[in-house]
PyMOL commands that place a pseudoatom at each C-alpha (Angstrom):
pseudoatom trace, name=CA, resn=UNK, resi=1, chain=A, elem=C, hetatm=0, pos=[308.579, -42.221, 26.570]
pseudoatom trace, name=CA, resn=UNK, resi=2, chain=A, elem=C, hetatm=0, pos=[310.771, -43.916, 29.181]
pseudoatom trace, name=CA, resn=UNK, resi=3, chain=A, elem=C, hetatm=0, pos=[309.752, -43.363, 32.771]
pseudoatom trace, name=CA, resn=UNK, resi=4, chain=A, elem=C, hetatm=0, pos=[313.137, -41.809, 33.484]
pseudoatom trace, name=CA, resn=UNK, resi=5, chain=A, elem=C, hetatm=0, pos=[312.283, -38.937, 31.195]
pseudoatom trace, name=CA, resn=UNK, resi=6, chain=A, elem=C, hetatm=0, pos=[309.046, -38.525, 33.121]
pseudoatom trace, name=CA, resn=UNK, resi=7, chain=A, elem=C, hetatm=0, pos=[311.071, -38.275, 36.314]
pseudoatom trace, name=CA, resn=UNK, resi=8, chain=A, elem=C, hetatm=0, pos=[313.251, -35.542, 34.802]
pseudoatom trace, name=CA, resn=UNK, resi=9, chain=A, elem=C, hetatm=0, pos=[310.164, -33.604, 33.650]
pseudoatom trace, name=CA, resn=UNK, resi=10, chain=A, elem=C, hetatm=0, pos=[308.681, -33.893, 37.149]
pseudoatom trace, name=CA, resn=UNK, resi=11, chain=A, elem=C, hetatm=0, pos=[311.917, -32.677, 38.701]
pseudoatom trace, name=CA, resn=UNK, resi=12, chain=A, elem=C, hetatm=0, pos=[312.038, -29.570, 36.472]
pseudoatom trace, name=CA, resn=UNK, resi=13, chain=A, elem=C, hetatm=0, pos=[308.326, -28.894, 36.856]
pseudoatom trace, name=CA, resn=UNK, resi=14, chain=A, elem=C, hetatm=0, pos=[308.602, -29.328, 40.627]
pseudoatom trace, name=CA, resn=UNK, resi=15, chain=A, elem=C, hetatm=0, pos=[311.473, -26.869, 40.729]
pseudoatom trace, name=CA, resn=UNK, resi=16, chain=A, elem=C, hetatm=0, pos=[309.107, -24.138, 39.639]
pseudoatom trace, name=CA, resn=UNK, resi=17, chain=A, elem=C, hetatm=0, pos=[307.089, -24.570, 42.857]
pseudoatom trace, name=CA, resn=UNK, resi=18, chain=A, elem=C, hetatm=0, pos=[310.164, -25.148, 44.990]
pseudoatom trace, name=CA, resn=UNK, resi=19, chain=A, elem=C, hetatm=0, pos=[311.972, -22.066, 43.618]
pseudoatom trace, name=CA, resn=UNK, resi=20, chain=A, elem=C, hetatm=0, pos=[308.984, -19.799, 44.303]
pseudoatom trace, name=CA, resn=UNK, resi=21, chain=A, elem=C, hetatm=0, pos=[308.668, -21.204, 47.793]
pseudoatom trace, name=CA, resn=UNK, resi=22, chain=A, elem=C, hetatm=0, pos=[312.373, -20.700, 48.504]
pseudoatom trace, name=CA, resn=UNK, resi=23, chain=A, elem=C, hetatm=0, pos=[312.365, -17.154, 47.062]
pseudoatom trace, name=CA, resn=UNK, resi=24, chain=A, elem=C, hetatm=0, pos=[309.501, -16.205, 49.300]
pseudoatom trace, name=CA, resn=UNK, resi=25, chain=A, elem=C, hetatm=0, pos=[310.772, -18.029, 52.393]
pseudoatom trace, name=CA, resn=UNK, resi=26, chain=A, elem=C, hetatm=0, pos=[312.658, -15.027, 53.731]
pseudoatom trace, name=CA, resn=UNK, resi=27, chain=A, elem=C, hetatm=0, pos=[309.535, -12.876, 53.665]
pseudoatom trace, name=CA, resn=UNK, resi=28, chain=A, elem=C, hetatm=0, pos=[307.033, -15.472, 54.845]
pseudoatom trace, name=CA, resn=UNK, resi=29, chain=A, elem=C, hetatm=0, pos=[306.538, -17.492, 57.986]
pseudoatom trace, name=CA, resn=UNK, resi=30, chain=A, elem=C, hetatm=0, pos=[304.602, -20.184, 56.110]
pseudoatom trace, name=CA, resn=UNK, resi=31, chain=A, elem=C, hetatm=0, pos=[307.171, -22.598, 54.569]
pseudoatom trace, name=CA, resn=UNK, resi=32, chain=A, elem=C, hetatm=0, pos=[304.438, -24.129, 52.334]
pseudoatom trace, name=CA, resn=UNK, resi=33, chain=A, elem=C, hetatm=0, pos=[303.578, -20.752, 50.688]
pseudoatom trace, name=CA, resn=UNK, resi=34, chain=A, elem=C, hetatm=0, pos=[304.443, -21.238, 47.022]
pseudoatom trace, name=CA, resn=UNK, resi=35, chain=A, elem=C, hetatm=0, pos=[304.281, -17.639, 45.793]
pseudoatom trace, name=CA, resn=UNK, resi=36, chain=A, elem=C, hetatm=0, pos=[307.016, -15.048, 45.362]
pseudoatom trace, name=CA, resn=UNK, resi=37, chain=A, elem=C, hetatm=0, pos=[304.524, -12.474, 46.644]
pseudoatom trace, name=CA, resn=UNK, resi=38, chain=A, elem=C, hetatm=0, pos=[304.618, -12.053, 50.406]
pseudoatom trace, name=CA, resn=UNK, resi=39, chain=A, elem=C, hetatm=0, pos=[301.806, -13.867, 52.224]
pseudoatom trace, name=CA, resn=UNK, resi=40, chain=A, elem=C, hetatm=0, pos=[299.522, -11.439, 54.047]
pseudoatom trace, name=CA, resn=UNK, resi=41, chain=A, elem=C, hetatm=0, pos=[296.381, -13.443, 55.042]
pseudoatom trace, name=CA, resn=UNK, resi=42, chain=A, elem=C, hetatm=0, pos=[294.287, -10.366, 55.817]
pseudoatom trace, name=CA, resn=UNK, resi=43, chain=A, elem=C, hetatm=0, pos=[294.327, -6.668, 55.009]
pseudoatom trace, name=CA, resn=UNK, resi=44, chain=A, elem=C, hetatm=0, pos=[293.767, -3.835, 57.403]
pseudoatom trace, name=CA, resn=UNK, resi=45, chain=A, elem=C, hetatm=0, pos=[291.390, -0.981, 56.606]
pseudoatom trace, name=CA, resn=UNK, resi=46, chain=A, elem=C, hetatm=0, pos=[294.219, 1.511, 56.907]
pseudoatom trace, name=CA, resn=UNK, resi=47, chain=A, elem=C, hetatm=0, pos=[296.025, -0.118, 53.985]
pseudoatom trace, name=CA, resn=UNK, resi=48, chain=A, elem=C, hetatm=0, pos=[293.349, 0.886, 51.489]
pseudoatom trace, name=CA, resn=UNK, resi=49, chain=A, elem=C, hetatm=0, pos=[291.445, 3.828, 53.061]
pseudoatom trace, name=CA, resn=UNK, resi=50, chain=A, elem=C, hetatm=0, pos=[292.937, 7.302, 53.701]
pseudoatom trace, name=CA, resn=UNK, resi=51, chain=A, elem=C, hetatm=0, pos=[289.610, 9.075, 54.172]
pseudoatom trace, name=CA, resn=UNK, resi=52, chain=A, elem=C, hetatm=0, pos=[287.870, 9.961, 57.434]
pseudoatom trace, name=CA, resn=UNK, resi=53, chain=A, elem=C, hetatm=0, pos=[287.432, 7.344, 60.115]
pseudoatom trace, name=CA, resn=UNK, resi=54, chain=A, elem=C, hetatm=0, pos=[284.453, 5.128, 59.316]
pseudoatom trace, name=CA, resn=UNK, resi=55, chain=A, elem=C, hetatm=0, pos=[281.664, 5.333, 61.873]
pseudoatom trace, name=CA, resn=UNK, resi=56, chain=A, elem=C, hetatm=0, pos=[280.382, 2.233, 63.725]
pseudoatom trace, name=CA, resn=UNK, resi=57, chain=A, elem=C, hetatm=0, pos=[277.159, 2.445, 61.681]
pseudoatom trace, name=CA, resn=UNK, resi=58, chain=A, elem=C, hetatm=0, pos=[279.164, 1.605, 58.553]
pseudoatom trace, name=CA, resn=UNK, resi=59, chain=A, elem=C, hetatm=0, pos=[279.472, -1.964, 59.799]
pseudoatom trace, name=CA, resn=UNK, resi=60, chain=A, elem=C, hetatm=0, pos=[275.761, -2.343, 59.177]
pseudoatom trace, name=CA, resn=UNK, resi=61, chain=A, elem=C, hetatm=0, pos=[276.200, -1.946, 55.453]
pseudoatom trace, name=CA, resn=UNK, resi=62, chain=A, elem=C, hetatm=0, pos=[274.617, -5.340, 54.758]
pseudoatom trace, name=CA, resn=UNK, resi=63, chain=A, elem=C, hetatm=0, pos=[271.310, -4.066, 56.146]
pseudoatom trace, name=CA, resn=UNK, resi=64, chain=A, elem=C, hetatm=0, pos=[271.201, -1.239, 53.642]
pseudoatom trace, name=CA, resn=UNK, resi=65, chain=A, elem=C, hetatm=0, pos=[268.774, -1.866, 50.731]
pseudoatom trace, name=CA, resn=UNK, resi=66, chain=A, elem=C, hetatm=0, pos=[271.328, -0.773, 48.056]
pseudoatom trace, name=CA, resn=UNK, resi=67, chain=A, elem=C, hetatm=0, pos=[274.890, -1.312, 49.336]
pseudoatom trace, name=CA, resn=UNK, resi=68, chain=A, elem=C, hetatm=0, pos=[275.208, -5.139, 49.279]
pseudoatom trace, name=CA, resn=UNK, resi=69, chain=A, elem=C, hetatm=0, pos=[274.234, -5.449, 45.621]
pseudoatom trace, name=CA, resn=UNK, resi=70, chain=A, elem=C, hetatm=0, pos=[276.524, -2.574, 44.673]
pseudoatom trace, name=CA, resn=UNK, resi=71, chain=A, elem=C, hetatm=0, pos=[279.402, -4.060, 46.608]
pseudoatom trace, name=CA, resn=UNK, resi=72, chain=A, elem=C, hetatm=0, pos=[279.076, -7.382, 44.819]
pseudoatom trace, name=CA, resn=UNK, resi=73, chain=A, elem=C, hetatm=0, pos=[278.993, -5.678, 41.447]
pseudoatom trace, name=CA, resn=UNK, resi=74, chain=A, elem=C, hetatm=0, pos=[281.989, -3.393, 42.144]
pseudoatom trace, name=CA, resn=UNK, resi=75, chain=A, elem=C, hetatm=0, pos=[284.108, -6.247, 43.571]
pseudoatom trace, name=CA, resn=UNK, resi=76, chain=A, elem=C, hetatm=0, pos=[283.590, -8.490, 40.524]
pseudoatom trace, name=CA, resn=UNK, resi=77, chain=A, elem=C, hetatm=0, pos=[286.851, -8.530, 38.523]
pseudoatom trace, name=CA, resn=UNK, resi=78, chain=A, elem=C, hetatm=0, pos=[284.902, -9.095, 35.345]
pseudoatom trace, name=CA, resn=UNK, resi=79, chain=A, elem=C, hetatm=0, pos=[283.799, -5.436, 35.609]
pseudoatom trace, name=CA, resn=UNK, resi=80, chain=A, elem=C, hetatm=0, pos=[286.518, -3.132, 34.242]
pseudoatom trace, name=CA, resn=UNK, resi=81, chain=A, elem=C, hetatm=0, pos=[287.876, -0.874, 37.000]
pseudoatom trace, name=CA, resn=UNK, resi=82, chain=A, elem=C, hetatm=0, pos=[286.945, 2.262, 35.046]
pseudoatom trace, name=CA, resn=UNK, resi=83, chain=A, elem=C, hetatm=0, pos=[283.338, 1.067, 34.790]
pseudoatom trace, name=CA, resn=UNK, resi=84, chain=A, elem=C, hetatm=0, pos=[283.282, 0.280, 38.522]
pseudoatom trace, name=CA, resn=UNK, resi=85, chain=A, elem=C, hetatm=0, pos=[284.597, 3.702, 39.388]
pseudoatom trace, name=CA, resn=UNK, resi=86, chain=A, elem=C, hetatm=0, pos=[281.880, 5.272, 37.190]
pseudoatom trace, name=CA, resn=UNK, resi=87, chain=A, elem=C, hetatm=0, pos=[279.277, 3.211, 39.046]
pseudoatom trace, name=CA, resn=UNK, resi=88, chain=A, elem=C, hetatm=0, pos=[280.519, 4.700, 42.291]
pseudoatom trace, name=CA, resn=UNK, resi=89, chain=A, elem=C, hetatm=0, pos=[280.287, 8.230, 40.954]
pseudoatom trace, name=CA, resn=UNK, resi=90, chain=A, elem=C, hetatm=0, pos=[276.803, 7.538, 39.589]
pseudoatom trace, name=CA, resn=UNK, resi=91, chain=A, elem=C, hetatm=0, pos=[275.725, 6.117, 42.972]
pseudoatom trace, name=CA, resn=UNK, resi=92, chain=A, elem=C, hetatm=0, pos=[277.128, 9.116, 44.789]
pseudoatom trace, name=CA, resn=UNK, resi=93, chain=A, elem=C, hetatm=0, pos=[275.179, 11.414, 42.523]
pseudoatom trace, name=CA, resn=UNK, resi=94, chain=A, elem=C, hetatm=0, pos=[271.905, 9.825, 43.575]
pseudoatom trace, name=CA, resn=UNK, resi=95, chain=A, elem=C, hetatm=0, pos=[272.502, 10.271, 47.314]
pseudoatom trace, name=CA, resn=UNK, resi=96, chain=A, elem=C, hetatm=0, pos=[270.458, 12.815, 49.309]
pseudoatom trace, name=CA, resn=UNK, resi=97, chain=A, elem=C, hetatm=0, pos=[272.353, 15.929, 50.282]
pseudoatom trace, name=CA, resn=UNK, resi=98, chain=A, elem=C, hetatm=0, pos=[271.686, 15.427, 54.000]
pseudoatom trace, name=CA, resn=UNK, resi=99, chain=A, elem=C, hetatm=0, pos=[273.833, 12.281, 54.446]
pseudoatom trace, name=CA, resn=UNK, resi=100, chain=A, elem=C, hetatm=0, pos=[275.828, 11.326, 51.411]
pseudoatom trace, name=CA, resn=UNK, resi=101, chain=A, elem=C, hetatm=0, pos=[279.049, 10.593, 53.335]
pseudoatom trace, name=CA, resn=UNK, resi=102, chain=A, elem=C, hetatm=0, pos=[277.252, 8.053, 55.566]
pseudoatom trace, name=CA, resn=UNK, resi=103, chain=A, elem=C, hetatm=0, pos=[276.243, 5.988, 52.555]
pseudoatom trace, name=CA, resn=UNK, resi=104, chain=A, elem=C, hetatm=0, pos=[279.629, 6.301, 50.922]
pseudoatom trace, name=CA, resn=UNK, resi=105, chain=A, elem=C, hetatm=0, pos=[281.373, 5.159, 54.077]
pseudoatom trace, name=CA, resn=UNK, resi=106, chain=A, elem=C, hetatm=0, pos=[279.068, 2.176, 54.293]
pseudoatom trace, name=CA, resn=UNK, resi=107, chain=A, elem=C, hetatm=0, pos=[280.148, 1.421, 50.733]
pseudoatom trace, name=CA, resn=UNK, resi=108, chain=A, elem=C, hetatm=0, pos=[283.812, 1.507, 51.693]
pseudoatom trace, name=CA, resn=UNK, resi=109, chain=A, elem=C, hetatm=0, pos=[283.215, -0.780, 54.701]
pseudoatom trace, name=CA, resn=UNK, resi=110, chain=A, elem=C, hetatm=0, pos=[281.240, -3.143, 52.492]
pseudoatom trace, name=CA, resn=UNK, resi=111, chain=A, elem=C, hetatm=0, pos=[283.930, -3.238, 49.843]
pseudoatom trace, name=CA, resn=UNK, resi=112, chain=A, elem=C, hetatm=0, pos=[286.614, -3.861, 52.454]
pseudoatom trace, name=CA, resn=UNK, resi=113, chain=A, elem=C, hetatm=0, pos=[284.680, -6.633, 54.238]
pseudoatom trace, name=CA, resn=UNK, resi=114, chain=A, elem=C, hetatm=0, pos=[283.688, -8.379, 50.975]
pseudoatom trace, name=CA, resn=UNK, resi=115, chain=A, elem=C, hetatm=0, pos=[286.994, -8.146, 49.121]
pseudoatom trace, name=CA, resn=UNK, resi=116, chain=A, elem=C, hetatm=0, pos=[289.183, -8.842, 52.123]
pseudoatom trace, name=CA, resn=UNK, resi=117, chain=A, elem=C, hetatm=0, pos=[287.216, -12.049, 52.750]
pseudoatom trace, name=CA, resn=UNK, resi=118, chain=A, elem=C, hetatm=0, pos=[287.442, -12.983, 49.085]
pseudoatom trace, name=CA, resn=UNK, resi=119, chain=A, elem=C, hetatm=0, pos=[291.182, -12.382, 49.171]
pseudoatom trace, name=CA, resn=UNK, resi=120, chain=A, elem=C, hetatm=0, pos=[291.648, -14.522, 52.277]
pseudoatom trace, name=CA, resn=UNK, resi=121, chain=A, elem=C, hetatm=0, pos=[289.721, -17.350, 50.642]
pseudoatom trace, name=CA, resn=UNK, resi=122, chain=A, elem=C, hetatm=0, pos=[291.977, -17.143, 47.588]
pseudoatom trace, name=CA, resn=UNK, resi=123, chain=A, elem=C, hetatm=0, pos=[295.072, -17.297, 49.792]
pseudoatom trace, name=CA, resn=UNK, resi=124, chain=A, elem=C, hetatm=0, pos=[293.715, -20.399, 51.565]
pseudoatom trace, name=CA, resn=UNK, resi=125, chain=A, elem=C, hetatm=0, pos=[293.032, -21.922, 48.188]
pseudoatom trace, name=CA, resn=UNK, resi=126, chain=A, elem=C, hetatm=0, pos=[296.597, -21.262, 47.039]
pseudoatom trace, name=CA, resn=UNK, resi=127, chain=A, elem=C, hetatm=0, pos=[297.868, -23.136, 50.111]
pseudoatom trace, name=CA, resn=UNK, resi=128, chain=A, elem=C, hetatm=0, pos=[295.719, -26.140, 49.275]
pseudoatom trace, name=CA, resn=UNK, resi=129, chain=A, elem=C, hetatm=0, pos=[296.768, -25.920, 45.661]
pseudoatom trace, name=CA, resn=UNK, resi=130, chain=A, elem=C, hetatm=0, pos=[300.442, -26.011, 46.571]
pseudoatom trace, name=CA, resn=UNK, resi=131, chain=A, elem=C, hetatm=0, pos=[300.033, -28.921, 48.979]
pseudoatom trace, name=CA, resn=UNK, resi=132, chain=A, elem=C, hetatm=0, pos=[298.128, -30.897, 46.352]
pseudoatom trace, name=CA, resn=UNK, resi=133, chain=A, elem=C, hetatm=0, pos=[300.929, -30.253, 43.865]
pseudoatom trace, name=CA, resn=UNK, resi=134, chain=A, elem=C, hetatm=0, pos=[303.538, -31.610, 46.303]
pseudoatom trace, name=CA, resn=UNK, resi=135, chain=A, elem=C, hetatm=0, pos=[301.471, -34.734, 46.934]
pseudoatom trace, name=CA, resn=UNK, resi=136, chain=A, elem=C, hetatm=0, pos=[300.858, -35.212, 43.196]
pseudoatom trace, name=CA, resn=UNK, resi=137, chain=A, elem=C, hetatm=0, pos=[304.557, -34.856, 42.375]
pseudoatom trace, name=CA, resn=UNK, resi=138, chain=A, elem=C, hetatm=0, pos=[305.438, -37.507, 44.967]
pseudoatom trace, name=CA, resn=UNK, resi=139, chain=A, elem=C, hetatm=0, pos=[302.814, -39.889, 43.572]
pseudoatom trace, name=CA, resn=UNK, resi=140, chain=A, elem=C, hetatm=0, pos=[303.991, -39.382, 39.999]
pseudoatom trace, name=CA, resn=UNK, resi=141, chain=A, elem=C, hetatm=0, pos=[307.617, -39.995, 40.918]
pseudoatom trace, name=CA, resn=UNK, resi=142, chain=A, elem=C, hetatm=0, pos=[306.543, -43.218, 42.596]
pseudoatom trace, name=CA, resn=UNK, resi=143, chain=A, elem=C, hetatm=0, pos=[304.532, -44.280, 39.538]
pseudoatom trace, name=CA, resn=UNK, resi=144, chain=A, elem=C, hetatm=0, pos=[307.418, -43.456, 37.226]
pseudoatom trace, name=CA, resn=UNK, resi=145, chain=A, elem=C, hetatm=0, pos=[309.843, -45.539, 39.306]
pseudoatom trace, name=CA, resn=UNK, resi=146, chain=A, elem=C, hetatm=0, pos=[307.350, -48.420, 39.281]
pseudoatom trace, name=CA, resn=UNK, resi=147, chain=A, elem=C, hetatm=0, pos=[306.988, -48.154, 35.531]
pseudoatom trace, name=CA, resn=UNK, resi=148, chain=A, elem=C, hetatm=0, pos=[310.741, -48.290, 35.089]
pseudoatom trace, name=CA, resn=UNK, resi=149, chain=A, elem=C, hetatm=0, pos=[310.821, -51.424, 37.238]
pseudoatom trace, name=CA, resn=UNK, resi=150, chain=A, elem=C, hetatm=0, pos=[308.023, -52.963, 35.203]
pseudoatom trace, name=CA, resn=UNK, resi=151, chain=A, elem=C, hetatm=0, pos=[309.816, -52.212, 31.904]
pseudoatom trace, name=CA, resn=UNK, resi=152, chain=A, elem=C, hetatm=0, pos=[312.861, -54.076, 33.251]
pseudoatom trace, name=CA, resn=UNK, resi=153, chain=A, elem=C, hetatm=0, pos=[310.908, -57.297, 33.714]
pseudoatom trace, name=CA, resn=UNK, resi=154, chain=A, elem=C, hetatm=0, pos=[311.246, -59.632, 30.702]
pseudoatom trace, name=CA, resn=UNK, resi=155, chain=A, elem=C, hetatm=0, pos=[307.745, -61.045, 31.216]
pseudoatom trace, name=CA, resn=UNK, resi=156, chain=A, elem=C, hetatm=0, pos=[306.023, -57.671, 31.592]
pseudoatom trace, name=CA, resn=UNK, resi=157, chain=A, elem=C, hetatm=0, pos=[302.777, -57.186, 29.746]
pseudoatom trace, name=CA, resn=UNK, resi=158, chain=A, elem=C, hetatm=0, pos=[303.134, -54.781, 26.827]
pseudoatom trace, name=CA, resn=UNK, resi=159, chain=A, elem=C, hetatm=0, pos=[299.529, -53.733, 27.275]
pseudoatom trace, name=CA, resn=UNK, resi=160, chain=A, elem=C, hetatm=0, pos=[300.072, -52.985, 30.963]
pseudoatom trace, name=CA, resn=UNK, resi=161, chain=A, elem=C, hetatm=0, pos=[303.196, -50.930, 30.157]
pseudoatom trace, name=CA, resn=UNK, resi=162, chain=A, elem=C, hetatm=0, pos=[301.319, -48.947, 27.507]
pseudoatom trace, name=CA, resn=UNK, resi=163, chain=A, elem=C, hetatm=0, pos=[298.324, -48.289, 29.751]
pseudoatom trace, name=CA, resn=UNK, resi=164, chain=A, elem=C, hetatm=0, pos=[300.460, -47.151, 32.661]
pseudoatom trace, name=CA, resn=UNK, resi=165, chain=A, elem=C, hetatm=0, pos=[302.632, -45.028, 30.377]
pseudoatom trace, name=CA, resn=UNK, resi=166, chain=A, elem=C, hetatm=0, pos=[299.597, -43.294, 28.925]
pseudoatom trace, name=CA, resn=UNK, resi=167, chain=A, elem=C, hetatm=0, pos=[298.177, -42.643, 32.390]
pseudoatom trace, name=CA, resn=UNK, resi=168, chain=A, elem=C, hetatm=0, pos=[301.466, -41.273, 33.654]
pseudoatom trace, name=CA, resn=UNK, resi=169, chain=A, elem=C, hetatm=0, pos=[301.777, -39.089, 30.556]
pseudoatom trace, name=CA, resn=UNK, resi=170, chain=A, elem=C, hetatm=0, pos=[298.314, -37.626, 31.125]
pseudoatom trace, name=CA, resn=UNK, resi=171, chain=A, elem=C, hetatm=0, pos=[298.805, -37.047, 34.883]
pseudoatom trace, name=CA, resn=UNK, resi=172, chain=A, elem=C, hetatm=0, pos=[302.181, -35.439, 34.242]
pseudoatom trace, name=CA, resn=UNK, resi=173, chain=A, elem=C, hetatm=0, pos=[300.625, -33.106, 31.700]
pseudoatom trace, name=CA, resn=UNK, resi=174, chain=A, elem=C, hetatm=0, pos=[298.042, -32.029, 34.260]
pseudoatom trace, name=CA, resn=UNK, resi=175, chain=A, elem=C, hetatm=0, pos=[300.772, -31.484, 36.839]
pseudoatom trace, name=CA, resn=UNK, resi=176, chain=A, elem=C, hetatm=0, pos=[302.802, -29.329, 34.473]
pseudoatom trace, name=CA, resn=UNK, resi=177, chain=A, elem=C, hetatm=0, pos=[299.780, -27.227, 33.489]
pseudoatom trace, name=CA, resn=UNK, resi=178, chain=A, elem=C, hetatm=0, pos=[299.037, -26.627, 37.151]
pseudoatom trace, name=CA, resn=UNK, resi=179, chain=A, elem=C, hetatm=0, pos=[302.660, -25.520, 37.707]
pseudoatom trace, name=CA, resn=UNK, resi=180, chain=A, elem=C, hetatm=0, pos=[302.381, -23.057, 34.757]
pseudoatom trace, name=CA, resn=UNK, resi=181, chain=A, elem=C, hetatm=0, pos=[299.119, -21.607, 36.136]
pseudoatom trace, name=CA, resn=UNK, resi=182, chain=A, elem=C, hetatm=0, pos=[300.563, -21.062, 39.627]
pseudoatom trace, name=CA, resn=UNK, resi=183, chain=A, elem=C, hetatm=0, pos=[302.064, -17.741, 38.550]
pseudoatom trace, name=CA, resn=UNK, resi=184, chain=A, elem=C, hetatm=0, pos=[298.669, -16.358, 37.694]
pseudoatom trace, name=CA, resn=UNK, resi=185, chain=A, elem=C, hetatm=0, pos=[297.014, -17.806, 40.766]
pseudoatom trace, name=CA, resn=UNK, resi=186, chain=A, elem=C, hetatm=0, pos=[299.635, -16.131, 42.982]
pseudoatom trace, name=CA, resn=UNK, resi=187, chain=A, elem=C, hetatm=0, pos=[298.782, -12.767, 41.466]
pseudoatom trace, name=CA, resn=UNK, resi=188, chain=A, elem=C, hetatm=0, pos=[295.098, -12.879, 42.346]
pseudoatom trace, name=CA, resn=UNK, resi=189, chain=A, elem=C, hetatm=0, pos=[295.413, -11.631, 45.968]
pseudoatom trace, name=CA, resn=UNK, resi=190, chain=A, elem=C, hetatm=0, pos=[297.427, -8.664, 44.713]
pseudoatom trace, name=CA, resn=UNK, resi=191, chain=A, elem=C, hetatm=0, pos=[294.893, -7.945, 41.992]
pseudoatom trace, name=CA, resn=UNK, resi=192, chain=A, elem=C, hetatm=0, pos=[292.066, -7.939, 44.561]
pseudoatom trace, name=CA, resn=UNK, resi=193, chain=A, elem=C, hetatm=0, pos=[294.066, -5.616, 46.862]
pseudoatom trace, name=CA, resn=UNK, resi=194, chain=A, elem=C, hetatm=0, pos=[294.830, -3.208, 44.006]
pseudoatom trace, name=CA, resn=UNK, resi=195, chain=A, elem=C, hetatm=0, pos=[291.159, -3.133, 42.952]
pseudoatom trace, name=CA, resn=UNK, resi=196, chain=A, elem=C, hetatm=0, pos=[290.002, -2.516, 46.481]
pseudoatom trace, name=CA, resn=UNK, resi=197, chain=A, elem=C, hetatm=0, pos=[292.457, 0.363, 46.908]
pseudoatom trace, name=CA, resn=UNK, resi=198, chain=A, elem=C, hetatm=0, pos=[291.378, 1.912, 43.593]
pseudoatom trace, name=CA, resn=UNK, resi=199, chain=A, elem=C, hetatm=0, pos=[287.695, 1.729, 44.517]
pseudoatom trace, name=CA, resn=UNK, resi=200, chain=A, elem=C, hetatm=0, pos=[288.231, 3.103, 47.999]
pseudoatom trace, name=CA, resn=UNK, resi=201, chain=A, elem=C, hetatm=0, pos=[290.339, 5.919, 46.561]
pseudoatom trace, name=CA, resn=UNK, resi=202, chain=A, elem=C, hetatm=0, pos=[287.489, 6.848, 44.231]
pseudoatom trace, name=CA, resn=UNK, resi=203, chain=A, elem=C, hetatm=0, pos=[285.099, 7.106, 47.182]
pseudoatom trace, name=CA, resn=UNK, resi=204, chain=A, elem=C, hetatm=0, pos=[287.632, 9.249, 49.089]
pseudoatom trace, name=CA, resn=UNK, resi=205, chain=A, elem=C, hetatm=0, pos=[287.990, 11.600, 46.110]
pseudoatom trace, name=CA, resn=UNK, resi=206, chain=A, elem=C, hetatm=0, pos=[284.204, 11.945, 45.825]
pseudoatom trace, name=CA, resn=UNK, resi=207, chain=A, elem=C, hetatm=0, pos=[283.861, 12.752, 49.539]
pseudoatom trace, name=CA, resn=UNK, resi=208, chain=A, elem=C, hetatm=0, pos=[286.711, 15.260, 49.361]
pseudoatom trace, name=CA, resn=UNK, resi=209, chain=A, elem=C, hetatm=0, pos=[285.052, 16.954, 46.381]
pseudoatom trace, name=CA, resn=UNK, resi=210, chain=A, elem=C, hetatm=0, pos=[281.807, 17.396, 48.340]
pseudoatom trace, name=CA, resn=UNK, resi=211, chain=A, elem=C, hetatm=0, pos=[283.557, 19.348, 51.077]
for i in range(1, 211): cmd.bond("trace and resi %d" % i, "trace and resi %d" % (i + 1))
show_as sticks, trace
zoom trace
């Protein structure tokens, strides 16, 4: 395949990233953010919790013998949300009658701390992902131009041309696959936020039912 066709493919593939960035530009202060979804680096507790104010003791959830393991299990997206909600209800059913709310509020704080951190790490990763794509696109355009120049030389080695064409073809394929996967990657922070909200809502409903 002529290098000029590689260049056209790179332009079209690169437009996917550029279009998403431009579409989100009005809603984001980070010009390098590649997602249509608005960039919100961190959540606030009020965005996912509408129950009573969490006490200061809830911040010590990591010292509890049960909460950390439960938080990790509930936060894992491999666990269907319905199963995770059932785990919360089962956990609540085991709590002593004298202080069930205290444990449940520790659970909420733990879920928020754990999943908010996970979400922030994903957002940082998306930024690195996008910057790497921009750098890769620039390098591939340069390699395609050099390959065109090499093809124009009458004494160019056919083996060299074939090797460089194959390498460019492979690297371009990787680039295009990464562009296609960007849509899913951009959805991950929202999926984490939605899961966190659903889990926190389940806890709030349990606490309200105990009153």
